[in-house]
C-alpha positions in Angstrom: 35.0 39.7 -26.1 36.8 40.4 -22.8 37.6 37.9 -20.1 36.5 39.1 -16.7 37.0 37.7 -13.2 33.8 37.7 -11.2 34.6 38.4 -7.6 32.7 38.3 -4.3 31.3 41.8 -3.7 31.0 43.6 -0.3 29.3 41.1 2.0 29.0 43.3 5.1 30.5 42.3 8.4 31.3 38.7 7.5 35.0 37.8 7.1 34.2 34.5 5.3 31.1 32.8 4.0 30.5 29.3 2.7 29.5 28.4 -0.8 26.3 26.3 -0.4 25.0 26.3 -4.0 26.5 26.8 -7.4 23.8 27.8 -10.0 25.9 27.8 -13.2 28.4 25.6 -14.9 31.1 26.1 -17.5 29.6 26.9 -20.9 26.4 28.5 -19.5 25.4 31.8 -20.9 24.4 34.3 -18.2 23.0 37.8 -18.1 24.0 40.7 -16.0 22.6 40.5 -12.5 21.9 36.8 -12.9 22.7 34.8 -9.7 25.8 32.7 -10.0 26.1 31.0 -6.6 24.8 31.2 -3.0 26.9 31.9 0.0 25.9 31.5 3.6 27.2 32.6 7.0 25.9 31.5 10.4 23.4 34.4 10.2 22.5 35.0 6.6 22.4 33.6 3.1 22.8 35.7 -0.1 23.3 35.3 -3.8 26.3 36.5 -5.7 25.2 38.1 -9.0 27.1 38.5 -12.2 28.4 42.0 -13.0 28.3 41.3 -16.8 26.6 39.1 -19.3 28.5 36.5 -21.1 29.7 32.8 -21.1 31.1 31.0 -18.1 34.6 29.9 -19.0 35.8 28.5 -15.7 34.6 28.0 -12.1 37.1 28.9 -9.4 35.0 27.6 -6.4 33.2 24.4 -5.4 30.6 23.5 -2.8 31.7 24.2 0.8 34.6 26.5 -0.2 35.2 29.4 2.1 35.2 32.8 0.2 35.5 36.5 1.2 35.2 39.8 -0.4 37.3 40.0 -3.5 37.6 36.2 -3.9 37.4 35.2 -7.6 34.4 32.8 -8.1 34.5 32.3 -11.8 36.0 33.5 -15.1 33.5 35.0 -17.6 33.9 35.7 -21.3 31.9 39.0 -21.3 29.7 40.2 -24.1 31.2 43.0 -26.2 30.3 46.5 -25.0 28.0 45.0 -22.3 27.2 47.9 -20.0 27.5 47.2 -16.3 24.2 47.6 -14.5 23.7 49.6 -11.4 24.1 46.5 -9.3 27.5 45.8 -11.0 28.6 49.3 -10.4 27.7 49.0 -6.7 29.7 45.8 -6.6 32.7 47.4 -8.2 32.5 50.5 -6.0 34.8 50.8 -3.0 33.2 49.6 0.2 33.7 52.9 1.9 31.5 54.7 -0.7 28.4 52.7 0.1 26.7 52.0 3.4 26.4 48.4 4.7 22.7 48.0 3.8 23.0 49.0 0.1 26.1 46.8 -0.2 24.1 43.8 0.9 21.3 44.9 -1.3 23.5 45.1 -4.4 25.0 41.7 -3.6 21.7 40.0 -3.1 19.6 41.6 -5.9 16.3 40.5 -4.6 17.8 37.4 -2.9 16.2 36.1 0.2 18.1 36.8 3.4 17.5 35.5 6.9 19.1 36.9 10.1 19.0 34.5 13.1 15.6 32.9 13.2 13.6 35.8 11.7 13.6 35.6 7.8 13.6 39.0 6.1 13.5 39.4 2.3 16.2 41.7 1.1 14.9 44.6 -1.1 15.5 44.4 -4.8 18.1 46.7 -6.5 16.6 49.7 -8.3 17.4 48.2 -11.7 15.5 44.9 -11.1 12.3 46.4 -12.6 14.2 47.4 -15.7 15.7 43.9 -16.2 13.7 42.0 -18.8 12.0 38.9 -17.3 13.8 35.7 -18.3 11.8 32.9 -19.9 12.5 29.8 -17.8 12.8 26.5 -19.6 10.6 23.5 -18.9 11.2 22.3 -15.3 13.8 19.6 -14.8 14.4 18.5 -11.3 18.1 17.7 -11.9 18.9 20.8 -13.9 20.3 24.1 -12.6 17.5 26.6 -12.5 19.6 29.8 -12.3 17.3 31.1 -9.6 17.6 30.3 -5.9 14.3 29.3 -4.2 13.4 31.8 -1.4 14.3 30.2 1.9 16.1 31.1 5.1 19.5 29.5 6.0 17.8 27.3 8.6 15.4 25.9 6.0 18.2 25.4 3.5 20.3 23.6 6.0 17.3 21.4 7.0 16.5 20.6 3.4 20.1 19.7 2.7 20.3 17.4 5.8 17.2 15.4 4.7 17.9 15.5 1.0 15.0 17.6 -0.2 15.6 19.6 -3.4 14.3 23.1 -2.7 13.7 23.7 -6.4 11.0 21.0 -6.2 9.2 22.6 -3.2 6.4 25.1 -3.5 6.7 27.9 -0.9 3.7 28.9 1.1 5.3 31.8 2.8 5.2 35.5 1.7 6.3 36.0 -1.9 6.7 32.2 -2.2 9.2 31.8 0.6 9.8 28.1 1.5 9.1 27.3 5.2 10.1 24.3 7.3 6.5 23.0 7.0 6.8 23.2 3.2 10.0 21.0 3.3 8.5 18.6 5.8 5.3 18.4 3.7 7.4 17.6 0.6 9.3 14.9 2.4 6.0 13.3 3.6 4.7 13.3 0.1 7.9 11.5 -1.1 7.6 8.9 1.7 4.0 8.3 0.8 4.8 7.8 -2.8 2.9 10.9 -4.0 6.0 12.7 -5.3 9.0 11.1 -6.9 11.6 13.4 -8.5 13.8 12.5 -11.5 16.9 12.7 -9.3 15.4 10.3 -6.8 14.3 7.9 -9.5 17.8 8.0 -10.9 19.3 7.2 -7.5 16.9 4.5 -6.5 17.8 0.9 -7.3 15.0 -1.1 -8.7 13.2 -3.2 -6.1 15.0 -1.5 -3.2 11.8 -1.4 -1.1 12.8 2.0 0.3 16.3 3.2 -0.4 16.2 6.5 1.6 17.3 8.6 -1.4 15.0 11.4 -0.4 16.9 11.6 2.9 20.3 11.5 1.4 21.0 8.1 2.8 23.3 5.4 1.3 21.6 3.3 -1.4 19.9 0.1 -0.2 22.5 -2.8 -0.4 22.1 -5.1 -3.4 22.9 -8.6 -2.3 22.7 -11.9 -4.3 21.3 -13.9 -1.4 21.2 -17.1 -3.5 25.0 -17.4 -3.5 24.8 -18.0 0.2 22.1 -20.7 0.2 18.6 -21.7 -1.0 16.1 -18.8 -1.0 12.4 -18.4 -1.8 11.1 -15.0 -3.1 7.5 -13.8 -2.4 6.1 -10.4 -3.3 4.8 -8.4 -0.5 1.0 -8.1 -0.2 -0.6 -4.9 -1.3 -1.6 -4.1 2.3 1.9 -4.5 3.5 3.2 -2.2 0.7 0.7 0.5 1.6 1.1 0.2 5.4 4.9 0.0 5.1 5.1 3.3 3.2 2.9 5.0 5.9 4.9 3.5 8.8 8.2 4.6 7.3 6.9 8.1 6.8 5.5 8.3 10.3 8.6 6.9 11.9 10.8 9.4 10.1 8.7 12.5 10.3 7.2 12.3 13.9 9.5 13.0 16.9 8.0 10.2 18.9 8.6 9.3 22.6 7.2 6.3 24.4 6.1 6.2 28.1 5.7 2.8 29.7 3.5 1.9 32.7 1.6 -1.0 34.3 -2.1 -1.1 35.1 -3.6 -3.4 37.8 -6.5 -5.1 36.0 -7.1 -7.9 38.6 -10.6 -6.8 39.6 -11.5 -5.7 36.0 -10.5 -9.2 34.6 -12.6 -10.9 37.2 -15.6 -8.6 36.2 -15.0 -9.4 32.5 -15.0 -13.1 33.2 -18.3 -13.0 35.2 -19.8 -10.8 32.5 -19.1 -13.3 29.8 -20.6 -16.0 31.9 -23.8 -14.0 32.4 -24.1 -13.2 28.7 -23.0 -16.6 27.4 -26.3 -17.0 25.5 -25.9 -13.7 23.7 -23.0 -14.9 21.7 -21.1 -11.7 22.4 -17.7 -12.3 24.1 -16.5 -9.3 26.0 -12.8 -8.6 25.6 -10.4 -6.6 27.7 -9.9 -4.4 24.7 -13.5 -3.2 24.9 -12.9 -2.1 28.5 -9.6 -0.5 27.4 -11.5 1.5 24.7 -14.0 2.9 27.2 -11.2 3.7 29.7 -9.1 5.4 27.0 -12.1 7.5 25.8 -12.5 8.8 29.4 -8.8 9.6 29.6 -8.9 11.4 26.2 -11.7 13.6 27.5 -9.5 14.5 30.5 -6.4 15.1 28.3 -7.8 16.4 25.0 -4.4 17.1 23.4 -4.1 13.3 22.9 -7.2 13.4 20.8 -5.9 16.1 18.4 -3.9 16.5 15.2 -1.3 19.0 13.9 -2.4 21.3 11.1 0.5 23.5 10.1 1.3 25.6 13.2 -2.2 24.9 14.7 -3.5 22.0 16.8 -6.9 20.7 15.9 -8.8 19.4 18.9 -11.5 16.9 18.0 -14.8 16.7 19.9 -15.5 13.2 18.7 -13.8 9.9 19.8 -13.2 7.4 17.0 -10.9 4.7 18.2 -8.8 2.6 15.8 -7.6 -0.9 16.8 -4.8 -2.8 15.0 -6.0 -6.1 13.6 -3.6 -8.8 12.5 -4.7 -10.4 9.3 -3.1 -13.0 6.9 -2.4 -10.2 4.5 -0.9 -7.8 7.0 -1.8 -5.2 9.6 -5.1 -3.3 9.2 -6.7 -0.7 11.5 -10.5 -0.7 11.6 -12.1 2.3 13.3 -14.9 2.2 15.9 -16.8 5.5 15.5 -18.3 7.4 18.5 -16.9 5.0 21.0 -18.0 7.4 23.8 -21.6 6.6 23.0 -21.3 2.8 23.1 -21.3 0.3 25.9 -18.8 -2.5 26.5 -21.1 -5.1 25.0 -21.7 -3.1 21.8 -18.0 -2.3 21.5 -17.1 -6.0 21.8 -19.7 -7.0 19.1 -18.6 -4.3 16.7 -14.9 -5.1 17.2 -15.7 -8.7 16.4 -17.5 -7.8 13.2 -14.8 -5.4 12.1 -12.0 -7.9 12.8 -13.7 -10.6 10.8 -14.1 -8.1 7.9 -10.4 -7.3 8.1 -9.4 -11.0 8.0 -11.7 -11.6 5.1 -10.4 -8.6 3.2 -13.8 -6.9 3.2 -13.2 -3.7 5.1 -14.2 -0.5 3.3 -12.0 2.5 3.3 -14.6 4.3 5.4 -14.2 1.7 8.1 -10.4 2.4 8.3 -10.4 6.2 8.3 -11.2 9.0 10.8 -9.6 7.6 13.9 -8.6 10.1 16.6 -6.6 7.6 18.6 -5.3 4.0 18.0 -4.7 1.0 20.2 -2.3 -1.7 19.2 -2.7 -4.8 21.3 -0.3 -7.8 21.4 -2.0 -9.1 24.6 -3.1 -12.3 22.9 0.4 -13.2 21.8 2.9 -12.1 24.5 5.7 -9.7 25.2 6.2 -7.0 27.9 6.5 -3.6 26.2 7.1 -2.3 22.7 7.2 1.0 20.8 4.2 1.4 18.5 4.4 3.8 15.6 2.0 6.7 15.6 -0.7 6.5 12.9 -0.5 10.0 11.4 -2.3 12.4 11.5 -3.0 11.2 15.1 -0.6 12.3 17.8 -0.6 9.3 20.0 -1.0 5.5 20.0 -1.4 3.0 22.9 0.5 -0.3 22.8 -0.8 -3.1 25.0 1.1 -6.2 25.8 0.2 -9.5 27.6 -1.0 -9.2 31.2 0.9 -11.3 33.8 0.5 -12.1 37.4 3.1 -10.2 39.5 3.8 -9.7 43.2 2.8 -6.2 44.1 3.5 -4.6 47.5 0.2 -3.4 49.1 1.9 -1.6 52.0 2.1 -4.6 54.3 2.9 -7.6 52.0 3.4 -8.7 48.5 0.1 -9.9 46.9 -0.4 -11.4 43.4 -2.0 -9.0 41.0 -2.7 -9.1 37.3 -0.7 -6.3 35.6 -1.3 -5.0 32.1 1.8 -3.4 30.4 1.0 -0.1 28.6 3.2 1.6 26.0 2.1 5.1 25.1 3.9 6.6 22.1 3.2 10.4 21.6 4.2 13.2 19.2 6.6 15.4 21.3 5.7 18.4 19.2 2.2 18.4 20.7 2.6 16.5 24.0 5.3 16.7 26.6 6.5 13.9 28.9 4.7 15.0 32.0 1.3 14.9 30.1 2.1 11.5 28.8 2.9 10.2 32.3 -0.3 11.7 33.7 -2.3 10.1 30.8 -0.9 6.6 31.7 -1.5 7.1 35.5 -5.1 8.2 35.0 -5.8 5.4 32.5 -4.3 2.9 35.0 -6.5 4.3 37.8 -9.6 3.8 35.6 -8.6 0.2 34.7 -7.9 -0.5 38.4 -11.3 0.8 39.4 -13.7 0.9 36.5 -16.3 2.9 38.4 -14.1 5.9 37.7 -15.2 5.8 34.0 -18.5 7.2 35.3 -17.0 10.2 36.8 
C-alpha cells in the first residue's frame, strides 16, 4: 500500500478556486476517478477526481478554502498495483502537453460545468464508459453521496443561500440537471410541509412553529415564558396552521411589491345606500365589496396579466374570473371563491358573498368553494386602518387590500370639498408584473369606482 498525495489538476485559466463541497471523509474507500470535492470559480464549477483507488487517510482542505493547481487536497492510502486511469494520467501530465479543453475534461470527468449564465455539461473522459457503474447505497439526506448533483454555479450558490440540499432535489433539465425552478419548487414543498428532510428534522426544535431550517436561518428561540409571569397556552386551530404554512411560503417565495392609491367612492356609496333602501324587502344587503368585485373584474379584463399564474417559465392567462375574498372567522382566515364573477350582477354577488361568509363562519365551506380563484380581495373596511401589505395567495400573482373609507378634503381645482376616499393596497408578483402596470391598474380601478358607468365600457 502506497501513500499518495492527491493534488488539484490543471484547472485552466483560473489562478485560484474555492472549495464548495467535500464529498468524502477520512476512512472512506474511493475508486479511481471518483469525485472527491467540488471547486468553483466566478465562472465555473468542477469536480476534482481521485487519480487512484484506496482509503482516505487525511483531508488537507476544508470548505471555503482557496486552492490552485498542485494544491494537496487529501492523502490517500492507495490500493496495491492500482493502475492509473486515463484521467489520472491526464492529471499527472504536464500542463503544456495537453490543450486547455482536455485538461478541464480530465479534471471534471463528466462533471457539470457552467460558464457565465449559460450552463454547459462537460464531456466525459474516454474511460468513463469503461468504469464499472457503482452501486449506490440507500439514500440518506445527511450522508455524503460521492456524486455531485448536476447544477450550475448560480444554482449551487442559490441553493446554499436558502439552505436547500441539492442531493434532495430532482433535476428537470437535460441529463437531470437541476435548475433554479427545481430548487424553488423544492423549497416551496418544504414550506408547505410536503417535504421534510432528515437533516431539517434533526435541526428543527419541537414545537418551533416554523424554525427556518430550510432557509439556513437560526433556530427558533426556545424561551420559558412562565418564568417571567403567568401564561396560558392554546393550540392553534387547524385553519391557522394550514393558512400559516401557505402564508409563510408565499411571503418567502414571491418577490412582492405593494402599490397604494385612493379611490373616490362618494357617488358610489350614495348609490349603494339608495339601492339598499329600494331593495329593503328582498333581504339582500348590497355591500361595497360587491361593487369592488365588479370593478376589479373589469380592470382584470383590461390588464389580463393580473389574472394569470406562473407555470415554470410560462405565464398562464386565464379567461375566467373567479374572485376570492378573505373572510374573518372565529377559527381563522378563510378565502371563499365567487366563480364567474363577470357573469353576475351586484345583487347576486352580495347574496352569494353573504351565503359563503356564513358557511365560512360555521366551518361548512367545502374545498371546492375555496379553490380556483384568479384574484383575491382582502378587505379590512369594516374594522379600520389606512393601508396594509396583503400577502399574495399563490398561484395567483396579485391581491387587493382594501381599508376603511374616510371623509377627506379633496381639491377640485377651485376649492377643497369633502369626498369619501377608499384606500387601496395592490400587492403584485414582480416576476410577472412591473410597477408601471400596477400603478395603471389602481388608477383604472379608481376611475371605475369614481364613476361606475365605466364598468359598462
